[in-house]
ZAMAR-827372 format. One record per atom (N, C-alpha, C): x, z, y. Coordinates in steps of 0.02 Angstrom, whole numbers, padded with zeros to 5 digits, always signed. Each point is the difference from the previous one (the first is absolute). Example, Ala and Ser with C-alpha at 12.3 -4.5 7.8 and 13.67 -1.06 7.14 Angstrom:
BEGIN
+00660+00390-00284
-00045+00000+00059
+00045+00000+00060
-00018-00036+00053
+00042+00003+00059
-00039+00037+00055
//
This chain:
BEGIN
-03459+00518-00669
+00032-00074+00000
+00065-00004+00042
-00012+00031+00059
+00056-00003+00039
+00062+00045-00017
-00023+00054-00037
+00056+00039-00032
+00038-00034-00053
-00036-00033-00046
+00026-00035-00053
+00050-00061+00026
-00018-00030+00059
+00034-00048+00028
+00068+00024+00023
-00013+00067+00039
+00063+00024+00025
+00050+00029-00049
-00031+00025-00065
+00042+00021-00051
+00042-00065-00034
-00035-00056-00006
+00028-00058-00026
+00059-00031+00044
-00016+00006+00062
+00054-00018+00050
+00060+00042+00000
-00016+00061-00008
+00063+00048-00006
+00039-00012-00063
-00033-00016-00057
+00033-00015-00062
+00042-00062+00002
-00037-00054+00038
+00042-00061+00010
+00060+00009+00040
-00008+00041+00054
+00055+00015+00046
+00055+00034-00036
-00019+00047-00040
+00054+00043-00040
+00033-00048-00047
-00028-00043-00029
+00023-00049-00052
+00056-00046+00038
-00029-00024+00064
+00048-00041+00039
+00058+00039+00026
-00005+00056+00016
+00057+00041+00017
+00047+00015-00053
-00029+00011-00061
+00041+00006-00062
+00043-00056-00018
-00036-00063+00004
+00032-00070-00005
+00056-00007+00045
-00014+00017+00064
+00052-00010+00052
+00059+00044-00017
-00007+00062-00015
+00045+00048-00020
+00048-00028-00054
-00039-00023-00054
+00038-00035-00061
+00042-00055+00023
-00029-00044+00040
+00040-00060+00025
+00061+00022+00036
-00007+00057+00043
+00052+00023+00042
+00058+00028-00043
-00019+00043-00056
+00043+00026-00041
+00036-00051-00033
-00037-00056-00027
+00034-00054-00035
+00055-00028+00040
-00019-00007+00066
+00050-00042+00046
+00053+00051+00016
-00005+00061+00003
+00052+00051+00011
+00045-00002-00065
-00032-00001-00060
+00048-00004-00060
+00040-00064+00002
-00031-00055+00015
+00041-00064-00001
+00049-00002+00054
-00008+00027+00057
+00049+00005+00053
+00059+00041-00025
-00018+00061-00030
+00049+00047-00028
+00043-00033-00051
-00030-00035-00042
+00039-00036-00054
+00052-00051+00026
-00027-00038+00049
+00052-00044+00031
+00057+00036+00038
-00019+00056+00031
+00052+00040+00035
+00044+00038-00040
-00021+00012-00064
+00040+00043-00041
+00068-00026-00016
+00013-00063-00015
+00064-00023-00015
+00048+00007+00059
-00022-00021+00063
+00041+00011+00061
+00015+00076+00009
-00053+00041-00009
+00012+00071+00009
+00052+00029-00048
-00004-00018-00056
+00047+00019-00049
+00076-00015+00014
+00000-00071+00017
+00072-00031+00020
+00020+00037+00064
-00046+00015+00050
+00028+00039+00057
+00023+00078-00013
-00043+00032-00046
+00025+00062-00018
+00063+00005-00036
+00009-00051-00051
+00059+00002-00040
+00061-00019+00041
-00004-00053+00036
+00057-00030+00034
+00015+00027+00074
-00052+00029+00027
+00009+00029+00074
-00003+00077-00001
-00063+00025-00017
+00002+00066+00008
+00038+00045-00047
+00000-00016-00063
+00049+00034-00049
+00072+00003+00020
+00027-00060+00023
+00075+00003+00023
+00007+00043+00056
-00046+00003+00044
+00007+00038+00064
+00003+00073-00024
-00048+00026-00043
+00003+00069-00024
+00059+00015-00034
+00027-00048-00048
+00058+00013-00040
+00060+00007+00045
+00000-00042+00055
+00057-00002+00044
+00006+00069+00039
-00053+00029+00013
+00001+00069+00035
+00023+00054-00051
-00025-00016-00065
+00018+00051-00054
+00076-00006-00018
+00025-00059-00003
+00069-00008-00007
+00047+00026+00052
-00031+00001+00060
+00045+00018+00059
+00014+00073+00000
-00029+00040-00042
+00002+00072-00006
+00054+00017-00054
+00021-00047-00028
+00042+00006-00070
+00068-00020+00015
+00050+00032-00032
+00071-00023-00012
+00000-00032-00067
+00012-00070+00000
-00016-00037-00054
+00040-00070+00005
+00030-00021-00057
+00040-00061+00003
-00037-00060-00036
-00059+00015-00012
-00044-00054-00028
-00005-00002-00079
+00047+00034-00025
+00003-00007-00077
+00002+00080-00033
+00041+00034+00032
+00001+00066-00037
-00052+00048+00027
+00013+00066-00006
-00045+00051+00009
-00004+00010+00077
-00057+00007+00020
-00017+00014+00074
-00005+00073+00020
+00023+00017+00060
-00008+00069+00020
-00033+00003+00065
-00052+00045-00001
-00037+00008+00069
+00041+00034+00046
+00007-00030+00066
+00040+00030+00052
-00039+00001+00063
-00068-00010-00001
-00039+00010+00058
+00012-00058+00058
+00015+00028+00058
+00009-00049+00052
+00071-00008+00019
+00045+00014-00046
+00072-00007+00009
+00020-00071+00022
-00036-00045-00038
+00020-00076+00011
-00022-00015+00072
-00049+00019+00030
-00021-00006+00070
+00045+00027+00048
+00026+00068-00020
+00048+00033+00050
+00070-00039-00007
+00011-00024-00056
+00066-00038-00001
-00006-00068+00035
-00058-00030+00000
-00018-00063+00028
+00014+00010+00075
-00036+00047+00029
+00001+00012+00075
+00067+00016+00026
+00043+00024-00044
+00069+00018+00017
+00055-00062-00012
-00026-00051-00026
+00044-00056-00026
+00004-00049+00058
+00062-00017+00029
-00003-00046+00056
-00015-00072-00014
+00012-00014-00071
-00018-00071-00023
-00078-00010+00010
-00041+00050-00009
-00070-00004+00007
-00017-00018+00069
+00032+00037+00043
-00018-00017+00074
+00034-00068+00024
+00053-00020-00024
+00019-00071+00013
-00051-00051-00027
-00027+00011-00056
-00041-00046-00031
-00063+00006+00036
-00026+00060+00014
-00064+00001+00042
+00004-00035+00065
+00059+00010+00028
+00007-00028+00067
-00006-00079-00001
+00027-00025-00050
+00002-00074-00017
-00070-00023-00012
-00038+00045-00041
-00074-00023-00008
-00036+00002+00064
+00014+00051+00044
-00034-00001+00059
+00012-00063+00040
+00060-00028+00006
+00018-00062+00028
-00046-00046-00029
-00003-00004-00067
-00040-00056-00032
-00077+00006+00022
-00020+00061+00004
-00071+00011+00023
-00009-00026+00066
+00041+00015+00047
-00006-00022+00070
+00001-00072+00010
+00053-00034-00041
+00003-00075-00002
-00065-00028-00028
-00028+00030-00053
-00052-00027-00034
-00064-00001+00048
-00013+00056+00038
-00051+00010+00041
+00006-00043+00061
+00060+00003+00037
+00006-00034+00062
+00030-00073-00003
+00024-00018-00058
+00026-00063-00004
-00038-00045-00050
-00003+00024-00065
-00039-00041-00052
-00073-00014+00017
-00037+00056+00026
-00072-00008+00009
-00009-00046+00059
+00034+00008+00064
-00011-00041+00052
+00025-00073-00016
+00046-00012-00039
+00022-00061-00014
-00048-00040-00045
-00027+00043-00052
-00057-00031-00043
-00060-00018+00045
-00012+00036+00058
-00063-00017+00043
+00022-00061+00039
+00059-00007+00018
+00022-00056+00041
-00003-00071-00037
+00021+00010-00069
+00002-00051-00040
-00074-00031-00016
-00047+00056-00013
-00073-00019-00008
-00028-00036+00059
+00019+00024+00065
-00026-00030+00058
+00026-00079+00003
+00062-00013-00025
+00027-00065+00003
-00039-00044-00054
-00011+00024-00054
-00037-00036-00053
-00071-00017+00020
-00033+00047+00041
-00071-00015+00019
-00004-00038+00070
+00060-00015+00023
+00003-00031+00067
-00016-00079-00014
-00001-00038+00058
-00008-00070-00009
+00059-00043+00003
+00058+00035-00022
+00066-00042+00004
+00001-00049-00057
+00047-00045+00005
+00002-00049-00053
+00052+00030-00058
-00009-00029-00057
+00043+00031-00054
-00015+00062-00028
-00065+00020+00008
-00018+00071-00026
+00009+00001-00078
-00008-00051-00035
+00010+00001-00076
+00072+00018-00008
+00048-00033+00037
+00071+00017-00019
+00017+00064+00020
-00025+00029+00058
+00009+00066+00015
-00029+00049-00059
-00054-00018-00017
-00038+00042-00057
+00049+00013-00052
+00028-00062-00026
+00043+00008-00062
+00070+00037+00022
+00029-00010+00057
+00058+00026+00018
-00006+00084+00007
-00057+00016+00031
-00014+00071+00013
-00012+00036-00062
-00036-00031-00056
-00021+00033-00055
+00047+00000-00050
+00049-00042-00002
+00051-00012-00049
+00041+00060-00023
+00019+00048+00053
+00040+00054-00021
-00034+00052-00043
-00068+00001+00014
-00041+00053-00035
-00011-00027-00074
+00012-00062-00013
-00011-00028-00067
+00063+00015-00041
+00053+00012+00023
+00061+00006-00031
+00012+00073-00031
+00030+00007-00056
+00014+00061-00027
+00048+00045+00035
-00001+00067-00006
+00052+00041+00036
+00067-00016-00026
+00010-00016-00062
+00069-00020-00023
+00026-00060+00030
-00043-00058+00005
+00019-00058+00026
+00014+00006+00076
-00035+00038+00037
+00010+00014+00064
+00069+00039+00014
+00008+00046-00036
+00065+00041-00001
+00057-00040-00009
-00003-00043-00057
+00055-00042-00010
+00010-00057+00054
-00051-00028+00025
+00002-00051+00051
+00037+00026+00063
-00025+00062+00018
+00027+00026+00055
+00072+00033+00002
+00019+00016-00066
+00072+00026-00008
+00046-00064+00010
-00028-00058-00024
+00040-00068+00013
-00001-00016+00076
-00061+00013+00030
-00008-00025+00077
+00051+00048+00046
+00017+00066-00033
+00038+00044+00040
+00072-00002-00023
+00021-00042-00047
+00065+00000-00028
+00050-00009+00058
+00048+00047+00004
+00052-00002+00060
+00036-00064-00006
+00013-00037-00046
+00039-00055-00001
-00036-00062-00009
-00049-00010-00050
-00033-00064-00010
-00081+00008+00026
-00009+00050+00024
-00073+00009+00027
-00022-00043+00051
-00050-00035+00003
-00026-00044+00047
-00001+00043+00079
-00018+00060+00001
-00009+00033+00062
+00073+00007+00031
+00051+00025-00039
+00069+00000+00030
+00026-00068+00007
-00013-00046-00030
+00024-00069+00015
-00030-00021+00066
-00059+00015+00013
-00031-00020+00062
+00032+00035+00058
+00016+00066-00009
+00030+00040+00049
+00069-00028+00013
+00044-00016-00046
+00064-00030+00003
-00004-00065+00040
-00053-00041-00014
+00001-00062+00034
-00020+00010+00071
-00031+00059+00023
-00018+00012+00067
+00062+00037+00034
+00049+00013-00042
+00061+00034+00032
+00005+00072-00008
-00048+00026-00038
-00003+00075-00016
+00036+00022-00069
+00020+00050-00004
+00034+00033-00070
-00054+00013-00046
+00021-00005-00061
-00048+00014-00062
-00016+00073+00003
-00057+00018-00021
-00019+00069-00002
-00013+00021-00075
+00026+00058-00017
-00015+00026-00069
-00071+00029-00004
-00050-00026-00011
-00065+00018+00022
-00024+00050-00051
+00022-00002-00071
-00023+00047-00045
+00051+00057-00014
+00066-00006+00035
+00052+00046-00014
+00010+00043+00058
-00025-00016+00058
+00010+00042+00052
-00056+00055+00011
+00021+00067+00008
-00053+00051+00001
-00047-00006+00056
+00025-00033+00060
-00044-00005+00054
-00043-00056-00007
+00020-00052-00036
-00043-00064+00003
-00043-00009-00067
+00017+00033-00057
-00034-00014-00063
-00067+00015+00001
-00024+00061+00029
-00070+00018+00001
-00040-00051+00043
+00034-00023+00057
-00039-00047+00037
-00013-00066-00033
+00052-00023-00039
-00003-00061-00039
-00057+00003-00051
-00002+00060-00030
-00052+00004-00053
-00067+00006+00029
-00005+00036+00060
-00068+00003+00036
-00024-00070+00019
+00052-00044+00019
-00025-00071+00018
-00025-00034-00057
+00024+00007-00060
-00025-00028-00062
-00068+00027-00013
-00015+00059+00004
-00064+00031-00016
-00054-00025+00051
+00018-00006+00063
-00048-00031+00044
-00014-00067-00020
+00053-00044-00012
-00015-00067-00020
-00045+00002-00062
+00004+00036-00052
-00029+00006-00062
-00076+00024+00008
-00014+00056+00040
-00069+00017+00002
-00041-00014+00062
+00028-00030+00051
-00040-00020+00052
-00057-00051-00018
+00019-00048-00044
-00062-00037-00031
-00058+00040-00023
+00011+00055-00031
-00050+00038-00031
-00051+00026+00056
+00029+00019+00049
-00043+00026+00062
-00027-00066+00031
+00022-00054+00003
-00017-00060+00026
-00073-00019-00039
+00004+00006-00065
-00063-00012-00036
-00054+00047+00014
+00015+00063+00007
-00048+00056+00017
-00034-00019+00075
+00047-00020+00044
-00034-00011+00071
-00033-00070+00000
+00023-00052-00039
-00031-00062+00005
-00076+00006-00032
+00005+00038-00056
-00067+00015-00035
-00056+00032+00049
+00029+00056+00037
-00044+00032+00045
-00017-00043+00065
+00041-00039+00027
-00018-00042+00059
-00049-00056-00021
+00003-00019-00063
-00048-00047-00013
-00072+00024+00002
-00007+00064-00016
-00057+00036-00003
-00034+00015+00064
+00044-00009+00063
-00022+00019+00066
-00049-00054+00021
-00065+00015+00022
-00056-00048+00022
+00027-00045+00051
-00007-00062-00007
+00020-00044+00054
-00041-00001+00063
-00054+00032-00009
-00044+00007+00060
+00035+00042+00057
+00034+00050-00021
+00039+00043+00048
+00045-00043+00040
+00040-00049-00029
+00046-00033+00037
-00033-00046+00046
-00061-00031-00023
-00036-00050+00037
-00018+00037+00063
-00033+00067-00006
-00029+00032+00059
+00058+00013+00046
+00060+00014-00027
+00058+00021+00040
+00023-00061+00037
-00003-00060-00030
+00019-00059+00033
-00050-00016+00056
-00064+00009-00009
-00052-00006+00049
+00015+00050+00066
+00022+00062-00011
+00013+00045+00047
+00069-00015+00035
+00036-00043-00025
+00066-00018+00026
+00056+00035-00024
-00001+00035-00061
+00055+00034-00022
+00057-00047-00021
+00059+00015+00011
+00053-00042-00031
+00020+00024-00072
+00049-00032-00025
+00018+00016-00066
+00023+00066-00013
+00044+00021+00042
+00027+00071-00001
-00056+00055+00012
-00047-00012+00040
-00056+00041+00009
-00042+00007-00065
-00012-00058-00029
-00042-00002-00069
+00040+00032-00049
+00068-00002-00007
+00028+00033-00050
-00006+00082+00014
+00012+00016+00061
+00004+00076+00016
-00063+00040-00012
-00055-00046+00028
-00070+00037-00001
-00046-00022-00064
+00020-00055-00034
-00046-00018-00053
+00043+00004-00069
+00055-00036-00005
+00038+00001-00063
+00027+00067-00019
+00038+00025+00047
+00035+00062-00017
-00049+00062-00023
-00056+00013+00041
-00042+00052-00020
-00034-00009-00073
-00012-00073-00010
-00032-00019-00067
+00047+00010-00054
+00071-00001+00014
+00039+00003-00052
+00023+00078-00011
-00021+00048+00033
+00021+00069-00004
-00007+00027-00074
-00049-00013-00037
-00006+00031-00070
+00061-00042-00039
+00009-00056+00010
+00058-00035-00037
+00065+00030+00020
+00011+00011+00074
+00064+00033+00016
+00011+00064-00025
-00052+00043-00008
+00006+00066-00031
+00017-00005-00075
-00028-00048-00033
+00006-00012-00077
+00075-00028+00004
+00024-00037+00041
+00067-00033-00004
+00046+00058+00008
-00009+00046+00051
+00042+00055+00015
+00011+00043-00059
-00060+00016-00037
+00007+00038-00060
+00039-00029-00055
-00010-00067-00012
+00036-00035-00054
+00076-00008+00021
+00013-00002+00070
+00069-00003+00023
+00036+00064-00017
-00033+00057+00010
+00031+00062-00006
+00017+00016-00073
-00055-00009-00042
+00007+00010-00072
+00057-00044-00034
-00010-00068+00024
+00043-00047-00032
+00075+00016+00024
+00010+00022+00062
+00068+00014+00020
+00031+00061-00039
-00045+00043-00012
+00030+00069-00039
+00010-00019-00067
-00031-00054-00036
+00016-00008-00075
+00041-00062-00003
+00034-00028+00049
+00041-00055-00005
+00063+00019-00043
+00020-00053-00044
+00054+00016-00040
+00040-00065-00020
-00044-00050-00018
+00033-00054-00038
+00047-00042+00041
-00017-00028+00061
+00049-00031+00049
+00054+00034+00017
+00000+00070+00019
+00051+00040+00014
+00051+00004-00059
-00030+00007-00058
+00047+00012-00058
+00036-00063-00018
-00030-00054+00003
+00022-00067-00015
+00058-00022+00055
-00010+00017+00064
+00035-00027+00044
+00069+00042+00013
-00019+00070+00003
+00053+00050+00020
+00012+00054-00049
-00042-00001-00048
+00004+00059-00053
-00014+00066+00024
-00018+00004+00065
-00018+00070+00026
+00059+00047-00004
+00055-00013+00032
+00059+00036-00004
-00011+00077+00005
+00022+00037-00050
-00012+00075-00002
+00018+00038+00061
-00047+00029+00042
+00006+00032+00057
+00029-00037+00057
-00009-00066-00006
+00029-00050+00052
-00059-00020+00041
+00024-00057+00042
-00046-00019+00050
-00062-00041-00028
+00004-00026-00060
-00054-00029-00030
-00035+00027-00052
+00012+00066-00011
-00042+00043-00047
-00071+00016+00028
-00047-00014-00041
-00076+00014+00012
-00023+00043-00052
-00060+00027+00012
-00026+00049-00048
-00010-00034-00070
-00021-00058+00002
-00008-00036-00066
+00066-00004-00042
+00063-00019+00029
+00059-00012-00036
+00024+00073-00008
-00007+00047+00042
+00014+00067-00011
-00026+00034-00056
-00069-00009-00010
-00039+00027-00058
+00026-00038-00066
+00013-00071+00002
+00015-00026-00061
+00076+00018-00026
+00042+00015+00056
+00069+00016-00024
-00003+00074-00030
-00040+00043+00028
+00000+00069-00025
-00037-00004-00064
-00048-00038-00014
-00041+00007-00060
+00027-00042-00059
+00023-00059+00014
+00016-00043-00055
+00080-00017-00003
+00040+00027+00051
+00067-00005-00013
+00030+00069-00006
-00022+00048+00029
+00025+00071-00006
-00038+00043-00049
-00052-00039-00026
-00047+00031-00043
-00026+00071+00015
-00017+00008+00066
-00029+00059+00027
-00070-00013+00013
-00035+00006-00048
-00075-00020-00001
-00043+00047+00049
+00018+00071-00006
-00033+00041+00046
+00011-00010+00078
+00061-00013+00010
+00026-00012+00071
-00034-00071+00030
+00005-00046-00050
-00029-00063+00018
-00077-00005+00007
-00030+00045-00035
-00073+00011+00008
-00017+00030+00064
+00045+00052+00014
-00013+00033+00070
+00007-00047+00057
+00043-00045-00009
+00008-00058+00059
-00062-00038-00005
-00021-00024-00058
-00068-00039+00000
-00058+00038+00024
+00001+00068-00016
-00053+00044+00030
-00002-00004+00074
+00054+00006+00029
+00016+00004+00076
-00027-00065+00032
+00024-00054-00041
-00024-00073+00023
-00083+00003+00009
-00026+00025-00056
-00076-00003-00006
-00026+00039+00059
+00021+00061+00011
-00018+00048+00045
+00002-00034+00079
+00067-00031+00012
+00008-00032+00063
-00052-00053+00009
-00014-00043-00049
-00046-00057+00004
-00071+00022+00016
-00020+00050-00041
-00067+00032+00002
-00010+00031+00077
+00049+00033+00026
-00008+00025+00067
-00010-00052+00049
+00051-00048-00007
-00005-00059+00050
-00067-00039-00007
-00029-00010-00051
-00056-00028-00004
-00062+00036+00031
+00004+00068-00015
-00049+00040+00034
+00005+00001+00073
+00060+00001+00027
+00011-00004+00072
-00030-00069+00033
+00017-00053-00039
-00022-00063+00026
-00077+00003+00004
-00033+00021-00056
-00069+00002-00003
-00037+00040+00050
+00037+00063+00009
-00028+00047+00058
+00011-00029+00065
+00052-00031+00020
+00007-00035+00065
-00054-00053+00004
-00009-00043-00052
-00051-00047+00006
-00073+00030+00010
-00010+00049-00037
-00063+00036+00010
-00013+00029+00075
+00050+00026+00025
+00001+00023+00067
-00010-00061+00051
+00028-00055-00018
-00011-00062+00045
-00072-00019-00002
-00029+00004-00058
-00070-00020-00005
-00046+00052+00032
+00017+00062+00002
-00038+00046+00037
-00006-00010+00075
+00069-00029+00023
-00005-00013+00074
-00028-00057+00018
-00030-00040-00045
-00041-00058+00010
+00032-00065-00019
+00058+00005-00038
+00030-00064-00025
-00043-00031-00043
+00028-00070-00014
-00033-00037-00053
+00009+00028-00064
//
């Protein structure tokens, strides 16, 4: 009798396991079907273009005629091209400004919006407004702002007794003028990231710090900043990648003068690809941009991993 009961129990358990397995398979199929459209879009519009970019970078091709395989000649030519190094230098300026100006400014704006000052709604609108504007509108607006004759900035300088400045025509000033615009445009993006992260910090931590007598600066340094480290790392990655692929504002405001002080990798690639119709060389520029961005992200993640091993948050 006990044996029959044991056999029946095993049969029931087997059936239950099979039912669980079927349910799990159904769930897996359902999840896969929901993910499939996104995966297809990602493969078609992200992975495939990256692969073809590296493929075209090995060709001598004008985009229409017959292509000729030339191996790494485009990359050798690129490394010997002074215009590439000028453009890369300007992109490095942009990376540094993004990490050390845009990101901290976004953090400061988020702190202001979460403080107890009056008029936070007005600040919220004023801070977020630049990020809502299109790149074309921002470029046109600031071209007018920087106008050497009728621009409000030069008119204000004249009113204070200073001479007008050719903001977008001077080799020494143009890159700084555009970097200011990019900081103004994208600092609100980091403000949103930091604001969302700070809202998620438990209030109990600040209450305990108040009881222990910690002031606002100490609370920021020992509570807020460590809690924001994942967001800071993400912001640094976004800043680096975004800086390397910047194109629109530079092209609208200064056109990325060929080999000049405002040439960046994006405008350099555009000129070679769609103006000079040198698709292979332009693809080599794009491939180098991808490699630099990938290496930068790996370095940032490695540094963050080492920080966590040393006991960071």
